[in-house]
RODO-2510 file (C-alpha; in nm, 4 decimals, decimal comma):
residues 282
     n   res          X          Y          Z
     1     x     0,7218     1,7439     1,3532
     2     x     0,7783     1,4133     1,1547
     3     x     0,5048     1,1243     1,1580
     4     x     0,2449     0,9465     1,0327
     5     x    -0,1356     0,9964     1,0314
     6     x    -0,3570     0,6528     1,0034
     7     x    -0,6040     0,8109     0,7912
     8     x    -0,9100     0,5878     0,6795
     9     x    -0,9955     0,7363     0,3102
    10     x    -1,3935     0,6912     0,1943
    11     x    -1,4762     0,5436    -0,1161
    12     x    -1,5060     0,8445    -0,3637
    13     x    -1,2490     1,0841    -0,2604
    14     x    -0,9256     1,0591    -0,4093
    15     x    -0,5663     0,9672    -0,2510
    16     x    -0,4338     1,3172    -0,3631
    17     x    -0,7265     1,4631    -0,2066
    18     x    -0,6648     1,3519     0,0920
    19     x    -0,3413     1,4370     0,1611
    20     x    -0,4299     1,7613     0,0479
    21     x    -0,6491     1,7989     0,3483
    22     x    -0,3971     1,6691     0,5450
    23     x    -0,1568     1,9112     0,4350
    24     x    -0,3784     2,2087     0,4308
    25     x    -0,4914     2,1697     0,8207
    26     x    -0,1499     2,0904     0,9496
    27     x     0,1105     2,3437     0,7117
    28     x     0,3616     2,0318     0,6281
    29     x     0,4890     1,8413     0,3793
    30     x     0,3070     1,5388     0,3565
    31     x     0,2752     1,2265     0,1052
    32     x     0,1198     0,8775     0,1530
    33     x     0,1685     0,4878     0,1606
    34     x     0,0285     0,3342    -0,1225
    35     x    -0,2524     0,4936    -0,3455
    36     x    -0,6018     0,3854    -0,3000
    37     x    -0,8349     0,3972    -0,6011
    38     x    -1,0852     0,6601    -0,5899
    39     x    -1,3740     0,3706    -0,5595
    40     x    -1,1702     0,1902    -0,2789
    41     x    -1,1820     0,3044     0,1040
    42     x    -0,9600     0,2114     0,3801
    43     x    -0,6193     0,2774     0,5310
    44     x    -0,4253     0,5439     0,3832
    45     x    -0,1171     0,6109     0,6526
    46     x    -0,0195     0,9910     0,5655
    47     x     0,3268     1,1029     0,6395
    48     x     0,4229     1,4407     0,7632
    49     x     0,7434     1,6295     0,7625
    50     x     1,1137     1,3939     0,7508
    51     x     0,8731     1,1195     0,8232
    52     x     0,8136     1,0612     0,4207
    53     x     1,1765     0,9460     0,4024
    54     x     1,0599     0,6479     0,5578
    55     x     0,8259     0,5405     0,3099
    56     x     1,0923     0,3619     0,0864
    57     x     1,0566     0,1157     0,3932
    58     x     0,7341     0,0998     0,4371
    59     x     0,5637     0,0860     0,0738
    60     x     0,7011    -0,3327     0,0452
    61     x     0,5202    -0,4066     0,3969
    62     x     0,2463    -0,6866     0,4031
    63     x    -0,1063    -0,5197     0,3122
    64     x    -0,4482    -0,6960     0,3893
    65     x    -0,7723    -0,5846     0,1765
    66     x    -1,1399    -0,6587     0,2007
    67     x    -1,2472    -0,7576    -0,1501
    68     x    -1,5899    -0,7969    -0,3575
    69     x    -1,5589    -0,9325    -0,7216
    70     x    -1,8570    -0,9848    -0,9734
    71     x    -1,8515    -1,2808    -1,2111
    72     x    -2,0044    -1,3185    -1,5624
    73     x    -1,8187    -0,9601    -1,6826
    74     x    -1,5190    -0,8416    -1,7175
    75     x    -1,4313    -0,4081    -1,7681
    76     x    -1,1448    -0,2177    -1,9312
    77     x    -1,0475    -0,0683    -1,5959
    78     x    -1,0898    -0,4352    -1,4153
    79     x    -1,3456    -0,2691    -1,1190
    80     x    -1,6883    -0,1915    -1,1412
    81     x    -1,6290     0,1896    -1,2768
    82     x    -1,5434     0,0586    -1,5938
    83     x    -1,7203    -0,0247    -1,9565
    84     x    -1,8243    -0,4223    -1,9907
    85     x    -1,6068    -0,5416    -2,2514
    86     x    -1,6575    -0,8957    -2,2162
    87     x    -1,9187    -1,1320    -2,0806
    88     x    -1,9997    -1,4704    -1,9739
    89     x    -2,3466    -1,6538    -1,8857
    90     x    -2,1239    -1,8904    -1,6570
    91     x    -2,1229    -1,8236    -1,3127
    92     x    -1,8973    -2,0154    -1,0958
    93     x    -1,9669    -2,2115    -0,7750
    94     x    -1,7995    -2,1612    -0,4403
    95     x    -1,6191    -2,4865    -0,4679
    96     x    -1,4580    -2,4199    -0,7600
    97     x    -1,3237    -2,0562    -0,6706
    98     x    -1,1692    -2,2464    -0,3315
    99     x    -1,0074    -2,5064    -0,5082
   100     x    -0,8465    -2,2032    -0,7896
   101     x    -0,7100    -1,9681    -0,4800
   102     x    -0,4082    -2,1768    -0,3893
   103     x    -0,2531    -2,0995    -0,7742
   104     x    -0,2130    -1,7371    -0,6513
   105     x    -0,0729    -1,7810    -0,3664
   106     x     0,3201    -1,6941    -0,2897
   107     x     0,5084    -1,5225    -0,5873
   108     x     0,2937    -1,5173    -0,8976
   109     x     0,3416    -1,3381    -1,1949
   110     x     0,0495    -1,0857    -1,2945
   111     x    -0,0152    -0,8469    -1,5454
   112     x    -0,1666    -0,4641    -1,3950
   113     x    -0,4160    -0,3240    -1,5138
   114     x    -0,4307    -0,1003    -1,8182
   115     x    -0,6175     0,1661    -1,6605
   116     x    -0,2937     0,2116    -1,3651
   117     x    -0,0427     0,4498    -1,3084
   118     x     0,2744     0,1978    -1,4495
   119     x     0,4785     0,4049    -1,6568
   120     x     0,4953     0,3059    -2,0398
   121     x     0,7294     0,5059    -2,2326
   122     x     0,7235     0,7902    -2,0269
   123     x     0,3641     0,8039    -2,0102
   124     x     0,0870     0,6739    -1,6799
   125     x    -0,1133     0,4072    -1,8739
   126     x    -0,4031     0,5267    -1,7527
   127     x    -0,3403     0,8454    -1,9574
   128     x    -0,2950     0,6348    -2,3061
   129     x    -0,5941     0,4095    -2,2113
   130     x    -0,8362     0,7035    -2,1600
   131     x    -0,6675     0,8617    -2,4837
   132     x    -0,7601     0,4545    -2,6600
   133     x    -0,3767     0,3897    -2,7561
   134     x    -0,2870     0,0623    -2,7792
   135     x    -0,0220    -0,1306    -2,5298
   136     x     0,0982    -0,4147    -2,3951
   137     x     0,2052    -0,4300    -2,0378
   138     x     0,4658    -0,7253    -1,9350
   139     x     0,3619    -0,9430    -1,6401
   140     x     0,5410    -0,8686    -1,2703
   141     x     0,6087    -1,0895    -0,9647
   142     x     0,3897    -0,9783    -0,6662
   143     x     0,3840    -1,2058    -0,3465
   144     x     0,0421    -1,2776    -0,2172
   145     x     0,0519    -1,4191     0,1335
   146     x    -0,2912    -1,5436     0,1946
   147     x    -0,6497    -1,5563    -0,0169
   148     x    -0,9448    -1,6322     0,1157
   149     x    -1,2873    -1,6567    -0,0139
   150     x    -1,5133    -1,5241     0,2949
   151     x    -1,8578    -1,5170     0,1768
   152     x    -2,0973    -1,4449    -0,0746
   153     x    -2,3516    -1,1405    -0,1145
   154     x    -2,4889    -1,2320    -0,3950
   155     x    -2,5438    -1,4736    -0,7010
   156     x    -2,1940    -1,4392    -0,8488
   157     x    -2,0555    -1,1733    -0,6109
   158     x    -1,7949    -1,3322    -0,3803
   159     x    -1,5791    -1,1714    -0,1019
   160     x    -1,2332    -1,1977    -0,0061
   161     x    -0,9709    -1,1056     0,2567
   162     x    -0,6670    -1,0997     0,0427
   163     x    -0,3270    -1,0196     0,2391
   164     x    -0,0223    -0,8965    -0,0188
   165     x     0,3067    -0,7231    -0,0179
   166     x     0,3367    -0,3823    -0,2209
   167     x     0,2649    -0,3374    -0,5992
   168     x    -0,0100    -0,6088    -0,5627
   169     x    -0,3294    -0,5467    -0,7990
   170     x    -0,6282    -0,7000    -0,6527
   171     x    -0,8059    -0,5824    -1,0170
   172     x    -0,5660    -0,7785    -1,1810
   173     x    -0,6632    -1,1033    -0,9181
   174     x    -0,9993    -1,0340    -1,0136
   175     x    -0,9627    -1,0386    -1,3697
   176     x    -0,7298    -1,3843    -1,3830
   177     x    -0,9186    -1,5328    -1,0944
   178     x    -1,2180    -1,5064    -1,3117
   179     x    -1,0610    -1,6445    -1,6146
   180     x    -0,9288    -1,9462    -1,4214
   181     x    -1,2575    -2,0474    -1,3476
   182     x    -1,3611    -2,0154    -1,6867
   183     x    -1,5427    -1,6779    -1,6624
   184     x    -1,4778    -1,3388    -1,6231
   185     x    -1,4798    -1,1064    -1,3253
   186     x    -1,4234    -0,7853    -1,1941
   187     x    -1,3774    -0,6111    -0,8332
   188     x    -1,6682    -0,4070    -0,7220
   189     x    -1,5570    -0,3540    -0,4251
   190     x    -1,2381    -0,2547    -0,2331
   191     x    -1,1377    -0,1877     0,1432
   192     x    -0,7794    -0,1968     0,2660
   193     x    -0,7991    -0,3044     0,6189
   194     x    -0,4185    -0,2733     0,6970
   195     x    -0,1158    -0,1113     0,5666
   196     x     0,2130    -0,2314     0,7450
   197     x     0,1502    -0,1252     1,1132
   198     x    -0,1763     0,0730     1,0157
   199     x    -0,4726    -0,0879     1,0931
   200     x    -0,8548     0,0052     1,0137
   201     x    -0,9483    -0,0067     1,3931
   202     x    -0,7335     0,2523     1,4919
   203     x    -0,7629     0,4962     1,1970
   204     x    -0,9044     0,8092     1,1894
   205     x    -1,1612     0,9736     0,9659
   206     x    -1,1173     1,2370     0,7484
   207     x    -1,4167     1,4610     0,9063
   208     x    -1,2638     1,3335     1,3003
   209     x    -0,9393     1,4698     1,1686
   210     x    -1,0728     1,7767     1,0406
   211     x    -1,2505     1,8288     1,3220
   212     x    -0,9438     1,7621     1,5967
   213     x    -0,8599     2,0558     1,8251
   214     x    -0,5124     1,9262     1,8143
   215     x    -0,4190     1,7419     1,5061
   216     x    -0,0897     1,6385     1,6105
   217     x    -0,2596     1,4151     1,8632
   218     x    -0,3069     1,1527     1,6382
   219     x    -0,0003     1,1469     1,5256
   220     x     0,1911     0,8260     1,5402
   221     x     0,5855     0,9065     1,5825
   222     x     0,7868     0,8337     1,2725
   223     x     1,0421     0,5313     1,4602
   224     x     0,7222     0,3700     1,5627
   225     x     0,6497     0,2761     1,1733
   226     x     0,9526     0,0552     1,1023
   227     x     1,0334    -0,2300     1,2493
   228     x     1,3555    -0,2266     1,2445
   229     x     1,6127    -0,3376     1,5920
   230     x     1,7385    -0,0617     1,8057
   231     x     2,0667     0,1147     1,8324
   232     x     2,1360     0,3223     2,1196
   233     x     2,4470     0,5827     2,0714
   234     x     2,6359     0,7657     2,3195
   235     x     2,6182     1,1382     2,2132
   236     x     2,9632     1,1757     2,0606
   237     x     2,8718     0,8263     1,8719
   238     x     2,5640     1,0631     1,7442
   239     x     2,7221     1,3316     1,6205
   240     x     2,9484     1,2036     1,4299
   241     x     2,7204     0,9603     1,2792
   242     x     2,5262     1,2854     1,1813
   243     x     2,8410     1,4670     1,0258
   244     x     2,8341     1,1450     0,7910
   245     x     3,1369     0,9642     0,9871
   246     x     3,1001     0,5855     1,0029
   247     x     3,1401     0,3835     1,3045
   248     x     3,2782     0,0707     1,4037
   249     x     3,0000    -0,1664     1,4879
   250     x     2,9812    -0,5225     1,5879
   251     x     2,6274    -0,5517     1,5382
   252     x     2,5114    -0,8300     1,2907
   253     x     2,4630    -0,6502     0,8876
   254     x     2,1466    -0,4918     0,8076
   255     x     1,9019    -0,1885     0,9300
   256     x     1,8507    -0,0318     1,2395
   257     x     1,6448     0,2840     1,4177
   258     x     1,9203     0,4844     1,5402
   259     x     1,8935     0,6817     1,8470
   260     x     2,1098     0,9682     2,0414
   261     x     1,9165     1,2343     2,2111
   262     x     1,6235     1,0911     2,0444
   263     x     1,4925     0,9088     1,7183
   264     x     1,7916     1,0099     1,4491
   265     x     1,6504     0,7926     1,1298
   266     x     1,7574     0,4715     0,9652
   267     x     2,1159     0,3455     1,0300
   268     x     2,2734     0,0744     0,7692
   269     x     2,5784    -0,1736     0,8582
   270     x     2,7846    -0,3059     0,6449
   271     x     3,1206    -0,4519     0,7069
   272     x     3,1717    -0,3762     1,0242
   273     x     3,0723    -0,0074     0,9482
   274     x     2,7671     0,1898     1,0306
   275     x     2,6483     0,4712     0,8150
   276     x     2,3059     0,6569     0,8604
   277     x     2,1243     0,6381     0,5666
   278     x     1,8180     0,8220     0,6010
   279     x     1,8048     1,1101     0,8220
   280     x     1,4630     1,2233     1,0127
   281     x     1,5704     1,4050     1,3181
   282     x     1,3590     1,6787     1,4225
***
């Protein structure tokens, strides 16, 4: 069985534990689409079987987050779980923050958090940070497609709705917005509301999932998670493709969902030839 479960991770649970629970429930090989920090909640798509091979096409998909930033302090982890490292008595007004947001939209550079899974000389950043090892991380380019201030639930506390591509750190956005406003800020809450085609309103809670009698009734077919155009092949064409034989192709170059008697996987067309790039067939 290949496909994806659109699960809702609660705050306080690690992404790894959620994947472990799915593996225990299904007995299948599992993986997830983009780690959510333990303090965060929200959509966490979990792939089973050969559907995990499709994550390379999904990880860069647009994601949406509902975030809360608290101004007046910065922490070593850049979220509420860390130790306060800097404080400021200045708390920016809503209007000031709204005026600053456009500079963080589009392709921007951001420095990842020290407490992150970024590789530093073969070690994870969070491992080095916990040991007190000094190191620096280089800025990386990320894409933020929209960044809106949606409310002010408390003094110095603002809520935001952020849409971005994979690899964007919301904690870094909090830090950078705080500093740009002449203060400091950390992320005090985070919920992922969308990840590619997976949305909060269709997500299944962990308790609901674990209590399902037919767990596979909640499975999204593997081919529905990717949005490439479809290619329908004859039985002979499908057999050749599965055996590694390139096919002559008159369609445009790019990636396609290839079908024979079912979903075969992702085919790539280049220079007039089609090859099966990712095999997903049952």
